[in-house]
C-alpha positions in Angstrom: 8.8 11.2 -14.2 8.4 8.8 -11.3 6.9 5.4 -10.6 4.7 5.0 -7.6 4.1 1.5 -6.1 1.1 1.5 -3.7 -0.1 -1.2 -1.4 -3.7 -1.0 -0.2 -4.8 -3.2 2.7 -7.7 -3.5 5.0 -7.3 -1.7 8.3 -6.3 -4.1 11.1 -9.7 -3.9 12.8 -11.6 -4.9 9.7 -12.3 -8.6 9.2 -10.6 -10.1 6.1 -12.7 -13.1 4.9 -10.5 -13.6 1.9 -7.4 -13.8 4.2 -9.2 -16.3 6.5 -10.1 -18.4 3.5 -6.5 -18.4 2.3 -5.3 -19.2 5.8 -7.7 -22.2 6.0 -6.5 -23.5 2.6 -2.9 -23.1 3.6 -3.5 -25.2 6.7 -5.3 -27.8 4.7 -2.3 -28.0 2.4 0.0 -28.6 5.5 1.2 -25.1 6.0 0.4 -25.1 9.7 3.2 -22.6 10.7 1.7 -19.8 8.6 -1.0 -17.6 10.2 -2.7 -14.2 10.4 -3.1 -13.9 6.6 -4.2 -10.5 5.4 -4.9 -9.7 1.7 -4.5 -6.5 -0.2 -3.7 -5.1 -3.6 -0.6 -3.6 -5.2 -0.9 -0.8 -7.7 1.9 0.6 -9.9 1.4 4.1 -11.4 3.7 6.3 -13.6 3.6 9.8 -12.3 4.3 12.4 -15.0 5.8 15.0 -12.7 9.3 16.5 -12.3 9.3 17.3 -8.6 9.2 14.7 -5.8 6.8 16.6 -3.6 4.3 17.2 -6.4 4.6 13.5 -7.5 3.9 12.4 -3.9 0.9 14.8 -3.7 -0.6 13.4 -6.9 -0.1 9.8 -5.8 -1.5 10.5 -2.4 -4.5 12.3 -3.9 -5.2 9.3 -6.1 -5.1 7.0 -3.1 -7.5 9.1 -1.0 -9.9 9.8 -3.8 -10.1 6.4 -5.5 -7.6 3.7 -4.8 -8.2 3.2 -1.0 -11.5 3.4 0.8 -10.7 5.5 3.9 -13.3 3.8 6.0 -12.0 0.3 5.6 -8.6 0.5 4.0 -5.2 2.1 4.4 -2.4 2.6 1.9 1.4 2.8 1.9 3.3 3.9 -1.1 6.8 4.4 -2.4 8.0 6.7 -5.2 10.9 5.7 -7.4 12.9 7.8 -9.9 13.8 6.7 -13.4 16.9 4.8 -12.2 14.7 2.8 -9.7 16.0 4.6 -6.6 13.5 5.2 -3.9 13.0 8.9 -3.4 9.9 9.1 -1.1 7.5 7.1 1.0 3.9 8.0 1.9 1.0 6.5 3.7 -2.6 7.0 4.9 -3.0 9.7 7.5 -2.8 8.1 11.0 -1.8 4.8 9.4 -1.0 2.0 11.8 1.2 0.4 9.1 4.2 2.7 9.0 5.6 6.1 9.8 6.5 6.7 6.2 7.7 10.2 5.4 8.9 12.0 2.3 12.7 11.6 1.9 14.8 14.7 1.1 
């Protein structure tokens, strides 16, 4: 059994009105040295699988079919074993966010 932690964000070329609103509010509160705010969502999932490759495949499939809109969003995920050790990373195809690969 594994735990997958997935971060879904808007692609860099997609406008982020929520991020802009947060940035404006931060400036109004005096946080003038913070900028380029982008929002996203974090999703934790338990993957009932015994093999790392199959667990990554299940998590990736969930991302591409439901959790992330491939037109406007990209995802990056990490798989952890029962002890909390990172065993794999995965991301959207052609993701600009990382070069995550499955660890051996």
